[in-house]
N, C-alpha and C positions, 0 to 999 in steps of 0.2 A: 358517541363519546369521543372526545379528541385525544389524539395520541400525544403523550408528553415526551419530550426529548430529554435525555440525560446526557450531558456533554462531558467528555473527558479530553483534556488538552494533552497532546503528545508532542514532544520536541524530538525531531530526528536530525541526525548529522549526516550530511551528504557530501561526497567529494564534489569539487567544483564542476567536474564534467557531468555528474549526475544532476546537480542543481540546474546547470545550463540546459541539459536535455529536457528536464521537467518544465522549465520555463518556456523553452521553444515549443514544446508540445502544447502547453497552455495557450500560448500566443496563436498557434496555428488553429486550435480548436475553439478558442474563445471561452474555455472553461477555466475554473480556478484550480489551483493545486489541490485544495481540499477536496473538491469534487472528483478529481482524477484519482487521488489516493483512496478516497472512500470506495470508488468503483473497483479499484484493484483489490482492496481488502474484501469487499463483498464477493469477489470472484474466487476467493480462496476456497479450496475444497475441505472445509472443516468437518464435514460429515463423512468424508472418506478416511480410510486408514492412511494417514500421511507418513507413517513410519517407513513405508516402502518407497516414498518419494525423497526421503532425506538421504544425504550422502552417508555412506558407511564410515565409521571411525577408522582412521589410519592406524595400523599396527605400529607399536613403538619398537 
């Protein structure tokens, strides 16, 4: 049985330096920005307790 893809389009806002860094990485590796971002998302530790990895709120 073939796997069906469900696509969700996401728009992100990047600072110009971030966009340039992503483009440079893509040019160096020959990969698309979509592929790079997908790999980064797949590498997120969603099964782990991420609350310990988040910055603690600053006291007011």
